[in-house]
KOLVEXLO-635387 format. One record per residue: residue in three letters; x, y, z of N, C-alpha, C, CB in turn. Coordinates in steps of 0.02 Angstrom, whole numbers, plus 50000, padded with zeros to 5 digits. Glycine has a CB too. Example, Ala and Ser with C-alpha at 12.3 -4.5 7.8 and 13.67 -1.06 7.14 Angstrom:
<vexmars>
ALA506604971650390506154977550390506604983550390505654977650452SER506424988850354506844994750357506455000250394507044997050286
</vexmars>
This chain:
<vexmars>
UNK490594896950265491034900850222491664902950260490664906950195UNK491874898850307492444900550349493094900850310492514895550405UNK493144897450254493774897350216493804902550161493864890650187UNK493324907150159493304912050105493904916750108492664916150108UNK494234917350051494774922350045494774925149974495464919250062UNK495044931149969495084934649905495824935949891494674941449907UNK496054934049831496744934949812496774939449751497094928049798UNK497164944849756497234949649701497964951949695496764955749712UNK498134954249635498784957349623498694964849629499074955349552UNK499084968149671499054975349679499524978549628499234977549752UNK499284983649594499694986749541499874993949559499314986549475UNK500434996149533500695002949543500225007949509501415003649516UNK500025013249544499585018149513499925022249458499315022749565UNK500585022449457500935026449407501095022549343501585029249436UNK501315016249350501525012549291501105006349276502245010549298UNK500705004149324500284998249314500624991549326500024998349245UNK501254991549344501604985349358501374982449425502374986449358UNK501444975849432501254972549494501734974549549501234964949485UNK501444976749605501834978749664501834973249716501544985249694UNK501264969849724501204964849776500604960249763501134968149845UNK500604954749797500034950149797499704950849865500264942549783UNK499044951749865498684952649928498174947049936498334959549930UNK498134944449997497654939350014497244941950072498004932450032UNK496594942750061496144945050114495704939350136495714951050089UNK495714938150201495294932950231494724936350268495704928250279UNK494114934450252493524937750281493394935550353492904936350238UNK493404928950366493264926550433493884927250475493024919050431UNK493824930350533494394932650572494824936850525494814926550602UNK494564942650506494854946750453495614947650458494544953450453UNK495934946650402496654947550398496844949150326497024941150422UNK497354953350319497624954950253498354953050254497524962550236UNK498554949150204499254947250196499494950150130499334939350198UNK500034953950131500304957150072501014954550062500284964850077UNK501154951950001501804949249985502084952649923501764941649974UNK502734953849924503084956449866503114951049813503794958949884UNK503234952749749503264947649696503734941849711503464950949632UNK504264942849748504714937349765504484933149823505384940149781UNK503924934949854503644931049909503784933949979503904924249906UNK504174939349983504314942350048503694945650076504884947450042UNK503534944250139502954947150172503084954550187502794943350236UNK502594958750171502634965850186502294967050253502294970250129UNK502654970050299502374971550365502024978350362502934971550419UNK501424978650388501074985150391501414989550443500324984150407UNK501294996050437501575000950484501015005050514502085005550448UNK501125007350574500645012050604500775018950574500715012150683UNK500275023150578500355029850551500905033750584499705033650558UNK500985032850650501505036650686502205034750662501445035350761UNK502325028350650502985026150626503085028650555503045018450629UNK502585027850513502655029950443502715037450436502055027450403UNK502445041150483502495048450482503235050550483502125051550542UNK503625047450526504345049150531504705047250466504665045550591UNK504535041550438504835039350375504685044350320504585032250356UNK504055046550315503855051150263504165058050272503095051650261UNK504235060350334504575066650345505295066350321504545068450420UNK505625060750332506315059950309506345059750232506625053650338UNK505855056550201505835056350128505765063350098505255051950103UNK505355067450129505275074350105505935078050113504715078050145UNK506265077250170506905080650181507445078350132507145079450253UNK507435072050113507955069250069507785069649995508075062050087UNK507165071449978506945071149908507285076549866506185071949904UNK507515074649806507765079749760507175084149738508115076549698UNK507305090149715506755094749696506235091749649507045100849665UNK506455087649602505985084749554505495079849587506375081149498UNK505685076749643505255071949677504935074649741505655065849694UNK505075080849758504845083549821504085083749827505115090549831UNK503735085649773503005086249775502685079449791502725088949709UNK502935074049759502675067349773502785065449846503005062149727UNK503385067049871503535065449941503085069449989504275067049957UNK502955075649973502505079750014501785077150012502515087049991UNK501565074849954500895071849949500845065649992500735070149875UNK501365061549992501375055550034501355057350108501995051450020UNK501725062450128501715064750197501015067250216502235070250208UNK500705071150173500025073650186499535067850195499785078250130UNK499595062750153499165056850157499235053550225499315051850101UNK499855052450246499975049150311499695053350368500735047950321UNK499785059850365499505064250418498745063650423499705071550405UNK498415062950365497675062350365497435055650390497405063550295UNK497875050650391497665043750409498085040950467497725039150349UNK498285045150514498735043050568498475037050608498845048850614UNK497835036450616497555031050656497495024450619496895033050682UNK497675024250556497585018250515498225014050512497365020150444UNK498145007750497498705003450480498825004450406498564995850498UNK499465005250386499625006850317500165002250289499855014150312UNK500165001950223500684998350187501065003250144500384992650143UNK501725002750145502175006950105502465002250052502735010350149UNK502245003149990502434998549936502835002249882501814995349905UNK503314998749854503735001549801503744996649743504465002949827UNK503614999249682503654994849623504384994349601503204997549565UNK504524989849555505224988749533505504994749496505254982549489UNK505084999449476505325005549443505475011249493504815007949392UNK505345009949557505485014849609504905019249629506045019049587UNK504315018249600503735022149619503495019849687503155021549566UNK503385024449733503175022749801502435024449809503605026549853UNK502085020149845501375021149859501255019249932500935016949811UNK500905023549967500685022150036499935021750034500945027550087UNK499665016350063498935015550065498735012250130498695011450004UNK498125013850153497865010850214497615003850202497315015250244UNK497624999850254497374992950249496634992950229497464989250316UNK496204996950261495494996850240495394998750166495095001450283UNK495785003450141495715005550071495924999850024496135011750057UNK496444996250042496654990550000496114985249999497324987650027UNK495834983650058495314978550061494704980650021495114977150135UNK494494987050028493924989549989494054988849915493774996950007UNK494644990849893494814990449822494804983249798495504993649808UNK495064978649839495064971649820494354968949812495434967549873UNK493904970949857493214968449856492804971549799492874969749922UNK492964977649781492564981249731492814980649660492524988449749UNK493444978749652493744978649585493674971649555494484980749587UNK493344971149496493304964649463493974962649434492764964749408UNK494074956249424494694953849395495234952749448494944958749342UNK495824951049425496364949149470496834954849488496764943749439UNK496814960449451497274966049464496904971949494497624968149399UNK497194974849546496884980449581497374986149584496664978349652UNK497214991849553497654997649559497585000649629497495003049505UNK498135001749663498115005049728498245012449719498625001849779UNK497855016549747497905023749737498145027249798497245026649715
</vexmars>
């Protein structure tokens, strides 16, 4: 079963639109995440993403500040994880850990997986 892989479409938790295509390979585990246009999404370490999220909170207008703060809190709780920072075409941003994406892909039936 060396060639086993799982391919799913990741969807935005706010609007349900497709955010990315994810390919998980079980043997020599690897996760590849691509934007709808085919651009590869590079994962980030928690430490790098922490600085990005702090800047988002500082720059967020009052109406978006709570979402930015929630994202920052998430990153602080998962500093040791590899994470993906994804944005749908409507501008909704989602940060999720690699293990959480893989778990969701394996547990969710069908081709579409909501990332939370």
